[in-house]
N, C-alpha and C positions, 0 to 999 in steps of 0.2 A: 201494074194492074191496079185500078182504082175501084172503090166501092161501087161507083156508078157502072163501071164495066162489068163487075161481078153481077150486079142487079140485072143488067141488060142480058147477060148470058143465061142467067136463071129464068129470065122472062119477066116482062113488066107486070104480069099477073101472079108472079111467084108468091109474094107475101099474102095475097088475098086468096089464092086458089090452091097452092101446094104446101106451103109451110105448115108443118104439123099434121097435114091431111093426106098427102099422096106423094108417091115417088115421082121423080122427074129426071129424064135423061136428056142431055144436050150434047149431041155428037160434035166433036171438033171445036169445043167452046173456047179453049185456052191454048196458048203456046206453052207446052209443057217443058220444053227443053231447058228453059231458064230457071225452073223451080228447083230441081234436084237431079243431078246426074249420078251415074254409078261411081264416077271418080270422086264426086263430092261425098257420097255415102261411104266409100272406102276411107276417105280422109277422116270422117267423123268417127268411124269405128277404130281407126288407128290412133287418134289423138285424144280420145276421151276415155275415162274410166267409167264405163257404162254398166253399173251394177244391176243385176236382176232385181226386180222384174222390168226395169226400164228397157233393157235389151233382153229379149227372150225368144226362144224357138218353140213352136207348137206343131203338133201333128195330130190330126183327127180329134181335135178338142182337148188334147193333153199337152201340158207344158213339159218340155224336156228339162232335166236337171241341168243346172249351170255347169256342172263338171263335165257334161257331155261335150262342151266346146271351149272350156276355159280351165285354168288351174289357179289355185290361190297362191298369191305371193305376199311376202311380208316386207314392208319397207324398213329402213333404218330406224324409223320412229315407231315401229311395231304396229303399223296399220296394215290390216289384211285386205287385199282387194283381189278381184278375179281378172287375171290376164287372159284376154281372148287369144285363142290359138287358131289361125286361119285354116290349117289343114283339116282338123276335125269339124270346124264350122262348114267348110265346103262339103265334106262328106255327109254331114247330117242334112244339109240343104239338098244335095243331090239325091238323098234317100227319101225325100218327100216332106221334110220339115219346111215350115214357113218362118221367116224372121220378122219380128215386130220391134220397132224402135219408137218408144213413147216420147212425147214432148219434143219432137224434132224441131218445132218452131223456136225453141230456145237454143238450138245448136246450129241452125242454118238460117241466116237472115232472110233469104228469099221466101222461105216458108213462113217465117215470122211476119213478113209484110202481108202475105195473103191472109194469115190468121187475123191480123189487125184490121184489114179491110172488111173481113167477115164480121168481126166484132163491131165495127162501126155500123154495118148494115143491120145485124141481128140483135145488137145491144145485149150480148151475153158473152161469157168466157168461151174462147175457142182454143182447143188443143189439137195439134197436128201430130198424127202417128203415121209412120212409114211402114209399109209391108212389102216384103220381097219373097217371091216363091218361084219354083222352077218346074214343078210337076203337077199332075192332076189331083194329087192328094190334098184334101182340104185341111187347112191348118186349124180351123175353129169349128168345123161342122156346121150344122144348121143352128143358128143362134139369133138373138136379138140384142140390141144395144139400149142402154138407159139414156141415150142422148141422140139427137138428130146428127146425121153425118152428111157432109159434102165431100164427095170423092173426086179426085183428079187422077186419071191414069197417066203415069209418067213415061213408062216404057213397056214394050211388049203388049200382052193382052191378058185380060182377066175376065172370067165368066161369073156373072152374078145371077143367081136364081133368087127372086124376091117373092115371098109368100104372103105378105101382109101381116097384120096384127091378129092375135087371138085374145088379147086383153087390152082394152084401150088405155093408152098412156101408162104403161107399167113403170114402177120406180125401182131403184136399186134396193131400197128397204121397203118392201111392199107387204100387204097382208096375204096375197096369193101369188103363186107363180103362174105365168102364162102357160097354157097348154101347148104342146108342139103342134105345128100346123098339119092338117090332113089334106091330101089331094095334091094337085099340080100347082106349080108356082103361078102367080099372076103375071110374072114377067120373067123372061129368060134372055139375058143381055150379055153381050161381049163388049167390054170396054177396051178401046185402043188409045194410043197417046193423044192427049188433048181432050178426051171425052170427059164430061162432067156429069156426075150422078148425085142426086139428093135422095136420101132415105130417111123417113121420120123414125123417131125412137119407137121401139116396140114392134117394128116390122121384122119378122123373121126373114133371114136370108142365108145363103151359103155361097162361098166364094172359092174358086179354084183356077189354077193356071193350066187349063186342060186344052189349050189351043196349040200345043206343040212348041211353045215359046216361053221364055222367062217372063216374069211380070214384076213391075215396080209401080206402086201407087201410094198415094197419100190420102188419108181421111182427116177432115177437119171436123172434130166433134163439138157440137154446140150444147152447152150445159142448159138444161131446161129451167124455167122459172114456173112454179106451180102455186095454186092457192094455198097449199101448205106453207110454202116459203113466205107468201104474203102475210099469213096469219102469225107466223113466228116473228116477222118484222113488226107487225102491229103490237103484238104482246111485249116485245122488247121496248117499244116506245111507251106503252102504257105503264111500265114500271115507275114512271114519274108520279103516278097516282097511288095514294096509299091503299086504295082498294085492291091493287095488284101486289102489294107488299105485305099485307097483314097475314097473320097466321091463319091457316084454314081451321075452322072450328070442327076438327075431326071428332072431338068428344062433346061438342055442343048439341043442343036440342035441334029439332027440325026447323023451328022458327028462325033460329040463329043462322043455320045453314042456308035457308031460303033467302035471308037478307043479304048474305054474302054473294050468292049467285045473282040476285037481282042487281047488285051494284056492278058486278062484272059484266052482266048482259048489257046494261045501259052504256057502259064505256065502249064495249066492242061494237054494239049496234051503231053508236054515234060515229065510229070510224068507218064502218061499212056503208053508212048512208052517204058518205062523201063521194061524189062521182069522180073526183080527181085522185082517189086513193091509189089506184094502180099507177097512174102517171107519177105520183109522188114517190111511190115505191121504186119505180124504174129510175127516176132521177137520183134517188139516194144510192141505189145499187151501182149506177153508172159512176157517180162521184167517188164511190169507195173502191172501185175496181183498180187494182194496182198495176195492171199491165205487165210488161216484161222488163226485167232488171237491166239497166243500162248505165254503167258508171261513166263519168266524164273526165277520166284521167287524160292528160297530166294536170288538169286545171284544178287547183285547190284554192279555197277562199274565193276572192273576187275574180271573176273571169275578165279577160282583157276586152276593151271596147274595140274589137277588131271586126270591121264590117264583113269580113270574109268567113267568120266563124259560123259553122253550120250547126243547127240544133233541130230537134224534133221532140214531140211528145212521147212519153214512155207508155201512155195508155191511149187506146182508140176510143174510149168512152167518156172523155171529159165533157162536162156540161158547162156551157157558156151562156150567161144571161146578161143582156145589155139593157140598161135603162138610161134616163137622161143624166143621172148623177154618178152611176157606178157601173163598172164591168165586173160581174160576179163570175168566178170560175171555181168549179168543183172538179178536182182531178187527183187521182192516186191517193185518195183518203184524206185530202186536205181541202179547205175552202179558202179562197183568196178574194180580196176586193181591190180593184185598181181604178184609177181615173178612167172616165169614159173614153178618153183619147186612145187608151191602150186596146180598145175593142177590136179594131181591124187587125192589129198584130196578133192578138190572141186568137182571132178567128182563123188566121192563116195556120197557126199551130194546131188548133182543134180539127181543122179540115184534113189534116194528115200530111205526110211527106216531110221533107226537110226544107228549111228556110235558113238563109243567112241572117246575121244580125242586121246587115244593111237592108235586106228586103223587109224585115220586120219594122225597122225604123222608118223606111219610106212609107210603108202601109199606115203607120200610126202618125206620120208627120212629126216625128220627134228625133232627137239626136241619138246616135249609137250608144252614147254613155247611158242615157235613160233606159234604152232597151236592154243593155247589158245588166243593169241593176234589176230589171224585171225578170230577166231570164235566170239570174243568179238566185233570186227568191224561189223560182219554180224548181231549180236544180236542188236546192236545199230541201224542198218538199218531195223530191223524187218524181216530179211530174214531167220534167224535161231533161234531156241529155244532150251533151255536145257530141257530135258525130264526126267532126273533122274541120278542115279548113278548105274553103273553095279556092281553086287555082285561078 
């Protein structure tokens, strides 16, 4: 699945008409079978120590205690962890609990790939959570989220009642709590495998598996960027000016306090008068985004100049700027400058997916040795990872 395909499925007017504004349902939008199966979920549960609240069970808005489905075990090194017991897990789920698994994009590569494609499209951090339920009992009740969500139904059916917002753009740490919705939902939907649903943050909704069948779905949560975030970023940058570092004259007279405020106002207004300020904020945030951790073992030190070696970016939000003299790359918190000839190879990496060293060398018109050196530098900055060897 590519970013272009995701954009197509959400609709060519999605960014302008729906994003942050309205829910959108796209029936049969994706091939869900390749994203996460029950077998794959069972393997994740069996092979990882999923401490709560990463793995949790909820029923009617209440989180069940971890001991309802697990028991503490102590390792030889005296580390205590919760061992999941399948029998009580099955019993709680059959009795109406819903299971939630957070950050599943870090545990299952197909979900990570979709999350990265959405990050490339929406330019923000995406987290994939998986939900499974078997009964009409609601796991979370009527609630709202602090982030936009893109939902893909993976198996079975899930009913979504969407009520809309009662407070525009609520935050996790806000001055007021949104009031519960009154009246009937604005939409009453049943999602089936492959259906795609977008719900903006702050929109109340309730979800239940009330269609007489089990349900498995994944939500990709999109972290918001707000004017509050922008001003925090601006203030961090303005610390370079002594007007932002001086001691506040808490005990000074009114004239001294007014002078300090005037200096602050001048610096902040100068920033806000820049029409490129939001674009610069976005570029900075994209360049700092770390992406998903990906080691490159067994390769230590210099990587071999093997044209079959496959590599990919660890972040979907790298920023590449090309000019006549330099290829500038910002990725995973680091900035790089390469010769302009490296531009086509870097563009292949930034566009997403895997490339071999041979493909990157061909794109740049240089030798594999040169590309291996470039990739090694990016690996040391955690911007690129080796994913294997092409056959």
